[in-house]
C-alpha positions in Angstrom: -27.4 29.8 40.2 -29.1 26.6 41.3 -27.1 23.7 42.6 -27.8 20.0 42.8 -29.4 19.3 46.2 -27.5 16.7 48.3 -29.5 13.5 47.9 -30.4 11.4 50.9 -28.9 8.2 49.4 -27.4 6.0 52.2 -25.8 3.7 49.6 -24.6 5.8 46.7 -22.8 2.9 45.0 -25.8 0.6 45.1 -28.1 3.4 44.0 -25.9 4.3 41.0 -25.7 0.6 40.0 -29.5 0.3 40.3 -30.0 3.4 38.1 -27.6 2.2 35.5 -29.3 -1.3 35.5 -32.7 0.4 35.1 -31.3 2.3 32.0 -29.9 -0.9 30.6 -33.1 -2.8 31.2 -35.1 0.0 29.5 -32.8 -0.1 26.5 -32.8 -3.8 26.1 -36.5 -3.9 26.7 -37.1 -1.4 23.9 -34.9 -3.5 21.6 -36.8 -6.7 22.3 -40.2 -4.9 22.0 -39.3 -3.3 18.7 -37.9 -6.5 17.4 -41.2 -8.2 18.2 -43.5 -5.5 16.9 -41.5 -4.5 13.8 -39.0 -7.3 13.0 -38.5 -5.9 9.5 -37.6 -2.4 10.6 -34.0 -1.4 9.9 -31.8 -1.4 13.1 -31.1 2.3 12.7 -34.8 3.1 12.7 -35.4 0.8 15.7 -32.7 2.8 17.6 -34.3 6.0 16.5 -37.6 5.0 18.0 -36.0 3.6 21.1 -33.9 6.6 21.9 -36.8 9.0 21.5 -38.8 7.0 24.0 -35.8 6.8 26.4 -35.1 10.5 26.2 -38.8 11.3 27.0 -38.7 8.8 29.9 -35.4 10.3 31.3 -36.7 13.9 31.0 -39.9 12.8 32.8 -38.0 11.2 35.6 -35.8 14.2 36.1 -38.9 16.5 36.0 -40.6 14.6 38.8 -37.7 13.4 40.9 -34.6 15.5 40.3 -35.7 18.7 38.8 -32.6 20.6 39.9 -30.6 18.6 37.3 -32.3 20.9 34.8 -31.3 24.1 36.4 -28.0 23.5 38.3 -24.7 24.9 36.9 -24.2 27.4 34.2 -22.6 27.8 30.8 -18.8 27.9 31.3 -17.5 29.0 28.0 -13.8 28.8 28.7 -14.0 25.2 30.0 -16.2 24.1 27.1 -13.7 25.2 24.4 -11.8 21.9 24.3 -14.8 19.5 24.1 -16.5 21.8 21.5 -13.5 21.8 19.2 -13.2 18.0 19.5 -17.0 17.6 18.8 -16.9 19.6 15.6 -13.5 18.2 14.3 -15.1 15.8 11.8 -16.7 18.7 10.0 -13.2 19.9 9.0 -13.5 18.0 5.7 -17.0 19.3 5.0 -20.5 17.8 5.4 -21.6 14.6 3.6 -24.9 14.7 1.7 -26.8 11.6 2.9 -30.2 12.9 1.9 -32.8 14.9 3.7 -34.5 12.0 5.4 -31.4 10.4 6.7 -30.0 13.7 7.9 -33.3 14.4 9.8 -33.1 11.0 11.5 -29.4 11.6 12.4 -30.1 15.1 13.8 -33.2 14.2 15.8 -31.8 10.8 16.9 -28.5 12.1 18.3 -30.1 15.1 19.9 -32.4 12.6 21.8 -29.4 10.5 22.6 -27.6 13.5 24.1 -30.7 14.4 26.2 -31.1 10.8 27.4 -27.5 9.9 28.2 -26.5 13.3 29.8 -29.6 13.6 31.9 -29.2 10.1 33.2 -25.4 9.6 33.6 -24.3 13.2 34.2 -27.5 14.1 35.9 -29.4 11.4 37.8 -26.6 9.0 38.5 -24.1 11.7 39.2 -26.4 13.2 41.7 -26.7 9.9 43.5 -22.9 10.0 44.0 -22.9 13.5 45.4 -21.4 12.4 48.7 -18.4 10.9 47.0 -15.1 12.6 46.2 -15.0 14.1 42.6 -12.6 11.5 41.2 -14.5 8.5 42.5 -17.9 9.9 41.4 -16.7 10.9 38.0 -14.9 7.5 37.6 -17.9 5.3 38.5 -20.4 7.4 36.5 -18.2 7.2 33.5 -17.5 3.5 33.7 -21.3 2.9 34.0 -21.8 5.1 31.0 -19.3 3.1 29.0 -20.7 -0.3 30.0 -24.2 1.0 29.0 -23.0 0.9 25.4 -22.9 -2.9 25.5 -26.7 -2.7 25.0 -26.0 -1.7 21.4 -25.3 -5.4 20.7 -29.0 -6.0 21.1 -29.5 -3.6 18.1 -27.1 -5.5 15.9 -23.8 -3.7 16.7 -20.5 -5.5 16.2 -19.5 -7.0 19.6 -15.7 -6.3 19.1 -16.2 -2.7 18.0 -18.8 -2.3 20.8 -16.2 -3.4 23.4 -13.8 -0.7 22.0 -16.7 1.7 22.2 -17.2 0.9 25.9 -13.6 2.1 26.6 -13.9 5.2 24.4 -17.3 6.2 26.0 -15.8 5.8 29.5 -13.0 8.1 28.6 -15.1 10.8 26.9 -17.7 10.4 29.7 -15.0 11.2 32.3 -14.3 14.5 30.6 -17.9 15.5 30.5 -18.3 14.4 34.1 -15.4 16.6 35.1 -17.1 19.6 33.4 -20.3 18.8 35.4 -18.3 18.8 38.6 -16.7 22.1 37.7 -20.1 23.7 37.5 -21.3 23.2 33.9 -25.0 23.1 33.3 -26.3 19.9 31.8 -27.4 21.6 28.6 -24.1 22.4 27.0 -23.1 18.8 27.7 -26.2 17.6 25.9 -25.3 19.7 22.9 -21.6 18.7 22.9 -22.6 15.0 23.1 -25.1 15.4 20.3 -22.9 17.4 18.0 -20.0 15.0 18.5 -22.1 12.0 17.4 -23.7 14.0 14.5 -20.3 15.2 13.2 -19.0 11.6 13.2 -21.9 10.6 11.0 -22.1 13.6 8.7 -18.5 14.9 8.7 -16.9 14.3 5.3 -13.6 12.8 6.4 -12.0 9.5 5.6 -12.5 6.4 7.7 -8.9 6.6 9.0 -9.3 10.2 10.0 -12.6 9.4 11.7 -11.1 6.7 13.8 -8.2 9.0 14.7 -10.6 11.7 15.7 -12.6 9.3 17.8 -9.6 7.7 19.6 -7.7 10.9 20.0 -10.8 12.8 21.2 -11.5 10.2 23.8 -8.0 10.3 25.1 -7.9 14.1 25.2 -11.2 14.2 27.1 -9.9 11.7 29.7 -6.8 13.8 30.3 -8.9 17.0 30.2 -11.1 15.6 32.9 -8.2 14.6 35.1 -6.7 18.0 34.8 -10.0 19.7 35.7 -10.5 17.6 38.8 -6.9 18.0 39.9 -7.3 21.8 39.7 -10.2 21.8 42.2 -9.4 24.1 45.2 -7.5 22.6 48.0 -9.5 20.9 50.7 -12.3 19.9 48.2 -14.0 23.3 48.4 -15.8 24.4 45.3 -15.0 27.3 43.1 -17.9 29.8 42.4 -20.5 28.3 40.3 -19.3 24.7 40.8 -21.7 21.8 41.3 -20.4 20.6 44.6 -20.6 17.8 47.2 -23.4 19.1 49.2 -24.6 19.7 45.9 -22.5 17.7 43.4 -22.5 16.4 40.0 -20.2 14.4 38.0 -20.2 12.2 35.7 -20.8 7.2 22.6 -19.8 6.4 20.7 -20.9 3.8 18.4 -19.5 1.2 16.2 -17.5 1.9 13.1 -17.9 -0.1 10.0 -14.8 -2.3 9.6 -14.3 -1.5 5.9 -15.3 2.1 5.6 -17.1 5.0 7.2 -18.2 4.8 10.8 -21.7 3.6 11.2 -22.9 5.3 14.3 -25.9 3.8 16.1 -28.3 6.0 18.0 -27.8 4.6 21.5 
């Protein structure tokens, strides 16, 4: 199993902030550019185009600068059970028929979102914090992940709902960060992230249930992450297969429509 190589970052905090700022600048820049080039394009389609470009950019950065993010860790089935159940929960009521075109946009858009956000926040940024303790690294990476969602306002998201989303994304991000710390490969996290967002869009559940699933799932993932990190071996040593400190790796929700089903943006 490959592990994340210890990065030579003399200032992990500043590096993490710089990387998060770069992601925010790229997101906001894409919103401004698309708004200028295609002002009549629907916000959802603008987000779709933006997130595809951001996913390609993140994958390219990792390929050239942090390739071990692709290969470190492994699929840890037992630990993945909780987030997988939470991700597919909205499908308990069935699948909504929104049409083939809209379904395709949702599937491709949220898969790209999973690739972009996991590679960057549970990959690149988490690697920059490799010299930190697990709790500190997971905490900062998750807060930065949550704050990143403020960029959705540039795509027309409701500011109040987006603020709530920042909190929820920070909580869920902490759970995914803990999984990364406990040795999970980045790829199951990408899939869990994507499926979670897709299910919240296509799951045939009421608005009340959707909100309950979102809020409850975020709380569960926060507690889940705290439990995982507290169960690390004494002295900070890693269990077999764990992404560790000489290696290391910690680590969207979108807006809901106020009067009905949750309208999930792509970023």
